[in-house]
C-alpha positions as CSV (number, residue, x, y, z in Angstrom):
1,M,9.7,19.6,1.1
2,L,12.4,17.0,1.2
3,D,9.7,14.2,1.5
4,I,8.0,15.6,-1.5
5,I,11.1,15.6,-3.6
6,I,12.1,12.0,-2.5
7,T,8.6,10.8,-3.3
8,V,8.6,12.3,-6.8
9,V,12.1,10.7,-7.5
10,V,10.9,7.3,-6.2
11,L,7.8,7.4,-8.2
12,I,9.7,8.5,-11.5
13,V,12.1,5.6,-10.8
14,M,9.4,3.2,-10.3
15,L,7.4,4.2,-13.3
16,G,10.6,4.3,-15.3
17,I,11.5,0.7,-14.5
18,L,7.9,-0.7,-15.3
19,I,7.4,1.3,-18.5
20,S,11.0,0.7,-19.8
21,T,10.8,-3.1,-19.1
22,H,7.4,-3.2,-20.6
23,E,8.6,-1.6,-23.9
24,L,11.8,-3.7,-23.7
25,G,9.6,-6.8,-23.8
26,H,8.0,-5.6,-27.1
27,L,11.4,-4.7,-28.5
28,L,13.2,-7.8,-27.8
29,V,10.4,-10.1,-29.1
30,A,10.0,-7.9,-32.3
31,K,13.6,-8.1,-32.9
32,A,13.7,-11.9,-32.3
33,F,11.1,-12.0,-35.1
34,N,13.2,-9.7,-37.2
35,V,10.8,-6.8,-37.2
36,Y,12.4,-3.5,-38.1
37,C,12.1,-1.3,-35.1
38,L,12.7,2.5,-35.6
39,E,12.5,3.9,-32.0
40,Y,12.3,2.8,-28.5
41,S,11.0,5.6,-26.4
42,I,10.3,6.0,-22.6
43,G,7.9,8.9,-22.0
44,F,6.1,11.1,-24.4
45,G,6.5,14.7,-25.5
46,P,9.7,16.6,-26.4
47,K,13.0,14.5,-26.2
48,I,15.3,15.2,-23.4
49,F,17.5,12.4,-24.7
50,S,17.6,10.7,-28.1
51,R,20.4,8.7,-29.7
52,K,21.1,6.3,-32.5
53,K,24.4,4.5,-32.6
54,P,26.1,4.3,-36.0
55,G,25.3,1.1,-37.7
56,Q,22.2,0.3,-35.6
57,E,18.6,0.7,-36.8
58,T,16.9,1.6,-33.5
59,R,16.9,5.1,-31.9
60,F,16.8,5.1,-28.0
61,S,14.8,8.1,-26.6
62,V,13.5,9.7,-23.3
63,G,10.4,12.0,-23.4
64,V,9.7,14.7,-20.8
65,I,6.4,13.1,-19.8
66,P,7.2,9.8,-18.0
67,L,3.6,8.3,-18.2
68,G,4.2,5.8,-20.9
69,G,6.4,4.7,-23.8
70,Y,6.4,2.9,-27.1
71,V,8.3,0.9,-29.6
72,S,7.9,2.3,-33.1
73,M,7.9,-0.7,-35.5
74,Y,7.8,-0.5,-39.2
75,D,4.4,-0.7,-40.7
76,E,2.8,1.0,-37.7
77,G,1.9,4.2,-39.5
78,V,5.4,5.5,-39.3
79,E,7.7,6.7,-42.0
80,L,11.1,5.2,-42.7
81,P,14.2,7.5,-42.3
82,E,15.0,9.1,-45.6
83,G,17.2,6.7,-47.9
84,E,16.2,3.7,-45.7
85,T,14.6,0.6,-47.4
86,V,13.3,-2.3,-45.5
87,P,12.3,-5.8,-47.0
88,P,8.6,-6.6,-46.7
89,E,9.3,-9.6,-44.5
90,R,10.5,-7.2,-41.7
91,C,7.0,-5.5,-41.6
92,L,5.0,-6.2,-38.5
93,K,1.8,-6.9,-40.5
94,N,3.6,-9.6,-42.5
95,L,4.3,-11.6,-39.3
96,K,2.2,-14.8,-38.7
97,P,-0.7,-13.9,-36.4
98,W,0.8,-15.9,-33.5
99,K,4.1,-14.2,-33.7
100,K,2.3,-10.8,-33.9
101,S,0.4,-11.7,-30.8
102,L,3.6,-12.6,-29.0
103,V,5.1,-9.2,-29.8
104,M,2.0,-7.4,-28.4
105,V,1.8,-9.6,-25.3
106,A,5.4,-9.5,-24.5
107,G,5.2,-6.2,-22.6
108,V,2.5,-7.7,-20.3
109,A,4.5,-10.7,-19.8
110,V,7.5,-8.7,-18.6
111,N,5.3,-6.5,-16.3
112,L,3.9,-9.7,-14.7
113,F,7.3,-11.0,-14.2
114,T,8.6,-7.8,-12.7
115,A,5.6,-7.8,-10.4
116,V,6.2,-11.3,-9.2
117,L,9.9,-10.4,-8.7
118,F,9.1,-7.4,-6.7
119,T,6.4,-9.1,-4.7
120,F,8.8,-11.9,-3.5
121,I,11.6,-9.4,-2.9
122,Y,9.1,-7.5,-0.6
123,A,8.0,-10.8,1.1
124,L,11.5,-12.4,1.4
125,C,14.0,-9.7,1.9
126,F,12.4,-7.4,4.5
127,P,11.4,-8.2,8.1
128,S,8.0,-7.9,9.6
129,Y,7.4,-5.2,12.3
130,Y,5.0,-5.5,15.0
131,S,3.9,-2.9,17.5
132,A,1.9,-5.4,19.6
133,E,2.0,-9.0,20.6
134,V,-0.9,-11.2,21.8
135,I,-1.0,-12.1,25.6
136,Y,-3.0,-15.1,26.8
137,T,-3.9,-13.7,30.2
138,G,-4.8,-17.0,31.6
139,Y,-8.5,-16.3,32.3
140,S,-11.4,-17.9,30.8
141,E,-14.4,-16.0,29.7
142,T,-16.2,-16.9,33.1
143,G,-13.3,-15.3,35.0
144,A,-12.0,-18.5,36.4
145,N,-8.2,-18.7,37.0
146,M,-6.7,-21.1,34.6
147,S,-3.1,-21.0,35.9
148,S,-3.3,-24.6,36.9
149,V,-5.6,-25.9,34.2
150,V,-4.4,-26.8,30.7
151,D,-7.5,-27.2,28.5
152,P,-7.1,-26.1,24.9
153,E,-10.9,-26.3,24.5
154,M,-11.5,-23.6,27.1
155,K,-11.3,-20.1,25.9
156,E,-8.7,-17.7,27.3
157,H,-8.9,-13.8,27.3
158,L,-6.7,-12.5,24.5
159,A,-4.9,-9.1,25.3
160,Y,-2.1,-7.2,23.7
161,D,1.0,-5.4,24.8
162,L,2.8,-2.7,23.1
163,W,6.6,-2.3,23.3
164,I,7.4,1.1,24.6
165,E,10.1,3.7,25.8
166,G,10.1,6.7,27.8
167,S,8.5,7.3,31.2
168,V,5.2,7.4,33.1
169,G,5.4,9.9,35.9
170,D,8.5,9.0,38.0
171,H,8.7,5.5,36.4
172,K,11.3,5.2,33.7
173,I,10.4,2.5,31.0
174,D,12.8,-0.4,30.6
175,A,12.5,-0.7,26.9
176,D,13.8,-4.4,27.1
177,L,11.2,-5.5,29.7
178,D,8.3,-3.2,30.1
179,R,5.1,-3.5,28.1
180,L,2.1,-1.2,27.8
181,Y,-0.8,-3.4,28.4
182,V,-3.8,-3.2,25.9
183,P,-7.1,-4.9,27.0
184,E,-8.4,-5.6,23.4
185,I,-8.7,-4.4,19.9
186,A,-11.7,-2.2,18.9
187,K,-13.7,-3.0,15.8
188,D,-16.2,-1.2,13.7
189,S,-19.6,-2.5,12.7
190,N,-18.1,-4.4,9.8
191,Y,-15.6,-6.1,12.2
192,N,-12.6,-4.0,10.8
193,E,-9.8,-3.4,13.3
194,V,-10.0,0.2,14.2
195,G,-7.4,0.5,17.0
196,Y,-5.8,-0.8,20.2
197,V,-7.8,0.1,23.1
198,I,-5.3,1.9,25.3
199,D,-7.9,3.0,27.9
200,S,-11.5,2.2,28.0
201,A,-12.2,4.7,30.7
202,A,-10.3,7.7,29.8
203,K,-11.7,11.2,30.4
204,I,-11.9,14.5,28.6
205,N,-13.1,17.2,31.0
206,G,-14.4,14.4,33.4
207,N,-16.5,12.7,30.6
208,T,-15.7,9.0,29.7
209,V,-14.3,8.3,26.5
210,I,-12.5,5.4,24.8
211,A,-8.7,6.1,23.9
212,L,-7.6,4.1,20.8
213,Y,-4.1,3.7,19.1
214,L,-3.3,2.2,15.8
215,D,-0.1,2.8,14.1
216,D,2.0,0.0,12.6
217,S,4.9,2.2,11.7
218,I,8.4,0.8,11.9
219,K,9.5,4.0,13.7
220,G,8.8,5.1,17.2
221,N,5.7,7.2,17.6
222,E,4.5,9.4,20.6
223,L,1.7,7.5,22.0
224,I,-0.4,10.7,22.9
225,S,-0.2,12.2,19.5
226,H,-1.6,9.0,17.9
227,L,-4.6,8.6,20.2
228,T,-8.1,9.0,18.8
229,F,-11.0,9.2,21.3
230,Y,-14.6,7.9,20.8
231,K,-17.7,7.9,22.9
232,P,-18.6,4.8,24.9
233,S,-21.3,2.6,23.4
234,E,-24.5,2.8,25.1
235,S,-25.3,-1.0,24.5
236,F,-22.1,-2.3,26.2
237,Y,-22.4,-3.7,29.7
238,P,-19.1,-4.9,31.1
239,T,-19.0,-8.1,33.2
240,A,-16.8,-8.7,36.2
241,F,-14.5,-10.6,33.9
242,D,-14.3,-7.5,31.5
243,K,-13.6,-5.2,34.4
244,S,-10.8,-7.6,35.7
245,C,-9.1,-7.2,32.3
246,G,-9.4,-3.5,32.3
247,I,-12.4,-3.4,29.8
248,F,-15.0,-1.0,31.1
249,N,-16.6,0.3,27.9
250,S,-16.8,-0.3,24.2
251,A,-16.1,2.3,21.6
252,D,-19.1,3.7,19.6
253,I,-17.2,4.0,16.2
254,T,-20.3,4.9,14.4
255,A,-20.6,8.3,16.3
256,G,-17.3,9.5,14.9
257,A,-14.1,10.6,16.7
258,I,-14.0,13.2,19.4
259,N,-11.4,15.8,18.8
260,P,-10.1,17.6,22.0
261,V,-10.2,21.4,21.7
262,A,-8.3,24.2,23.5
263,G,-9.1,24.2,27.2
264,D,-9.8,20.4,27.5
265,V,-8.1,18.4,30.1
266,L,-7.3,14.7,29.3
267,E,-7.0,11.9,31.8
268,L,-5.4,8.6,30.8
269,H,-5.2,5.3,32.5
270,V,-2.4,2.9,31.6
271,S,-0.9,-0.3,32.9
272,I,2.7,-1.5,32.6
273,I,3.5,-5.2,32.5
274,T,7.1,-6.2,33.2
275,A,8.5,-9.3,31.5
276,F,11.3,-11.5,32.4
277,S,13.2,-10.8,29.2
278,K,13.2,-8.8,26.0
279,D,11.8,-11.6,23.9
280,A,9.6,-13.3,26.5
281,R,5.9,-12.7,26.7
282,P,4.5,-11.7,30.0
283,T,3.3,-14.6,32.2
284,Q,-0.1,-14.7,34.0
285,E,1.7,-13.7,37.2
286,Q,3.3,-10.7,35.5
287,F,-0.2,-9.9,34.1
288,D,-1.9,-10.1,37.4
289,N,0.9,-7.8,38.9
290,R,0.6,-5.0,36.1
291,T,1.2,-1.6,37.6
292,P,-1.7,1.0,36.8
293,Y,-0.9,4.7,36.3
294,T,-3.2,7.7,35.9
295,I,-1.7,10.5,34.0
296,T,-3.5,14.0,33.5
297,S,-2.7,16.6,31.0
298,N,-2.8,20.3,31.5
299,A,-5.5,22.4,29.7
300,L,-4.8,22.2,26.0
301,Q,-3.8,25.4,24.0
302,D,-4.9,25.9,20.4
303,G,-3.2,23.4,18.1
304,E,-1.3,21.8,21.0
305,T,-0.6,18.1,21.5
306,A,-1.6,16.9,24.9
307,K,1.2,17.1,27.5
308,F,1.3,14.8,30.4
309,G,3.9,16.3,32.8
310,K,6.7,13.9,33.2
311,S,5.0,11.1,31.2
312,S,6.4,10.5,27.7
313,L,5.4,7.3,26.1
314,V,6.8,6.2,22.7
315,V,5.5,3.1,21.0
316,K,8.2,0.9,19.3
317,S,8.0,-1.8,16.8
318,K,9.7,-5.2,17.1
319,E,11.5,-6.7,14.0
320,H,10.7,-10.2,13.3
321,W,11.8,-12.5,10.5
322,A,9.1,-15.1,9.7
323,P,10.2,-18.6,8.5
324,I,10.9,-18.9,4.8
325,K,7.9,-20.9,4.2
326,T,5.6,-18.3,5.8
327,R,7.2,-15.6,3.8
328,L,6.7,-17.5,0.6
329,K,3.1,-18.0,1.5
330,N,2.7,-14.3,2.3
331,G,4.2,-13.4,-1.1
332,C,1.5,-15.4,-2.8
333,M,-1.1,-13.8,-0.7
334,Y,0.2,-10.4,-1.6
335,F,0.2,-11.1,-5.3
336,A,-3.5,-12.4,-5.2
337,Y,-4.5,-9.3,-3.3
338,Y,-3.1,-7.1,-6.0
339,F,-5.4,-8.7,-8.5
340,Q,-8.3,-8.2,-6.0
341,M,-7.6,-4.6,-5.8
342,I,-7.3,-4.1,-9.5
343,G,-10.5,-5.9,-10.1
344,L,-12.1,-3.4,-7.8
345,G,-10.5,-0.6,-9.7
346,L,-11.8,-1.9,-13.1
347,K,-15.2,-2.1,-11.6
348,Y,-15.1,1.6,-10.8
349,I,-13.8,2.4,-14.2
350,F,-16.6,0.4,-16.1
351,T,-19.3,1.9,-13.9
352,F,-17.9,5.3,-14.4
353,N,-17.2,5.7,-10.7
354,F,-14.1,7.8,-11.2
355,K,-14.2,9.3,-7.6
356,E,-12.6,6.0,-6.5
357,V,-9.9,6.1,-9.2
358,G,-6.6,7.7,-8.4
359,S,-3.9,9.3,-10.6
360,I,-0.2,9.5,-10.3
361,V,-0.7,12.3,-7.8
362,A,-2.8,10.1,-5.6
363,M,-0.2,7.3,-5.8
364,G,2.6,9.8,-4.8
365,S,0.5,10.6,-1.7
366,V,0.1,6.9,-0.9
367,L,3.8,6.2,-1.3
368,S,4.6,9.1,1.0
369,Q,2.3,7.9,3.8
370,S,3.4,4.2,3.2
371,S,7.2,5.2,3.4
372,A,6.5,6.9,6.8
373,A,4.9,3.7,8.1
374,I,7.2,0.9,6.6
375,G,10.2,2.6,5.1
376,W,11.1,3.5,1.5
377,G,12.6,0.0,0.7
378,R,9.5,-2.0,1.4
379,T,7.2,0.8,-0.1
380,F,9.2,0.6,-3.4
381,F,8.8,-3.1,-3.9
382,M,5.3,-3.4,-2.5
383,Y,3.8,-0.6,-4.7
384,G,6.1,-1.4,-7.7
385,A,4.7,-4.9,-7.8
386,Y,1.1,-3.4,-7.6
387,L,1.8,-1.0,-10.4
388,G,3.3,-3.8,-12.4
389,V,0.3,-6.0,-12.2
390,N,-1.9,-2.8,-12.8
391,L,0.0,-2.0,-15.9
392,A,-0.2,-5.6,-17.2
393,I,-3.9,-5.9,-16.8
394,L,-4.8,-2.4,-18.0
395,N,-2.7,-3.1,-21.2
396,L,-4.8,-6.2,-21.9
397,L,-8.0,-4.3,-22.2
398,P,-9.3,-4.2,-25.7
399,F,-9.3,-0.4,-25.9
400,P,-7.7,1.4,-28.8
401,G,-4.1,2.4,-28.1
402,L,-3.6,-0.5,-25.6
403,D,-1.9,-3.8,-26.4
404,G,-5.3,-5.6,-25.9
405,W,-6.7,-3.5,-28.9
406,Q,-3.7,-4.8,-31.0
407,L,-4.5,-8.4,-30.0
408,L,-8.2,-7.9,-30.8
409,V,-7.4,-6.5,-34.3
410,T,-5.0,-9.3,-35.0
411,G,-7.7,-11.9,-33.9
412,I,-10.3,-10.1,-36.2
413,E,-7.9,-10.2,-39.2
414,K,-7.1,-13.8,-38.6
415,I,-10.8,-14.7,-38.5
416,T,-11.9,-12.6,-41.4
417,R,-8.7,-13.2,-43.5
418,K,-8.8,-9.5,-44.2
419,Q,-6.4,-6.8,-43.4
420,I,-8.0,-3.7,-41.6
421,P,-6.7,-0.6,-43.6
422,E,-3.7,1.0,-41.7
423,K,-5.5,4.5,-41.9
424,V,-8.5,3.2,-39.9
425,K,-6.3,1.4,-37.3
426,N,-4.2,4.6,-36.9
427,I,-7.1,6.9,-36.6
428,V,-8.8,4.6,-33.9
429,S,-5.6,4.1,-32.0
430,F,-5.0,7.9,-32.1
431,V,-8.5,8.6,-30.8
432,G,-8.2,5.9,-28.0
433,V,-4.8,7.3,-26.9
434,A,-6.3,10.9,-26.9
435,L,-9.2,9.8,-24.8
436,L,-6.9,7.9,-22.3
437,M,-4.8,11.0,-22.1
438,L,-7.7,13.4,-21.4
439,L,-9.1,11.1,-18.8
440,G,-5.6,10.8,-17.1
441,I,-5.2,14.6,-17.2
442,A,-8.7,15.1,-15.7
443,I,-8.0,12.8,-12.9
444,I,-4.6,14.2,-12.2
445,F,-6.2,17.8,-12.2
446,R,-8.8,16.5,-9.6
447,D,-6.2,14.9,-7.4
448,V,-4.1,18.1,-7.4
449,I,-7.2,20.1,-6.2
450,R,-7.8,17.4,-3.5
451,L,-4.3,18.2,-2.1
452,F,-5.4,21.7,-1.3
453,I,-8.9,21.1,-0.3
């Protein structure tokens, strides 16, 4: 329950910052061009806060529905307060087209600026966390020992080790020195990484399965509860070299995961490599001298996580601060990735594939999952940046009710040299906003149902 409350609060704060700065962009540029602004509102619906200081023309309000906002400017179909008179030059429609366009695009510009700021705060101000590190085992693909050979053209076997704590049987893990050896990373048919291969010859009730682990959380996770089991691939035939590295089978990802049930007995084989120091990678000699362990669970009860007697392995993550140049480069990559994801989302919208479009409810679920993996600080700035870009791009669409529509109308009026009647613009904008609200409510309703199904 506490996680849900925190997620809701963080999401409201995130949206509040993005919406308020978006509308603030409109307000500041409009005031810079001396446009009369009646109200600056964050949120829609009944007001939970509304105040206008004596001597000021703009009222500041907060609505109960934090899904948008607006700046009410004179000549946007709003009525002036009783007794108030405004000279014609302070009407929005009487601005030069380029000034009016700047007023409309100001919110988008502020959102992009906020997104860039959040992206680089995320990239520069938070460390990276790694569960695993690459090991060069010192063996070529033919199995030849390369300890005395230095040839960058020859390929060495890549393996991984996971930082761990706990115990394996009677062996207590030295969290500063011991590593859990991982032969390789499993990939699906599209070459997407699926998980670290903890054991390619694990057993469920005596039948061979592949045990995979993949969790890049910044928190410690119990190894056993994060294992996923797959059938061995029938088309994989391990070589002597594979077997020397502990690779006996390849996971058949296409067949789907195997879920242990009550009464099953699990057998897991793991190897521990002891390094010389906390920050040192294991050497080839240490790799050769890795210590194998076999641990077997009791028969599982309904809903029970596998218990392996005295063995209790927790996978930890290592904190790493990349060089500033690398972090700046990563920030640029993140920002470009946001545009790719939004482009994919627009594709779904324009092809009416709303199954792939999520609402604020889905975003809340993503935030909750992300915070459990990388912490609330990183989650806030990463998704705050993504939502900022999202808000900017969507507002540029020439759909009634959005900033892009206002830009389109301004362009049409400039080209035709004729003003579109205010009544027509207001009706079209109202219909556009209504359609957007209905679509948003429908997607929210669907996502709420998904939470319970």
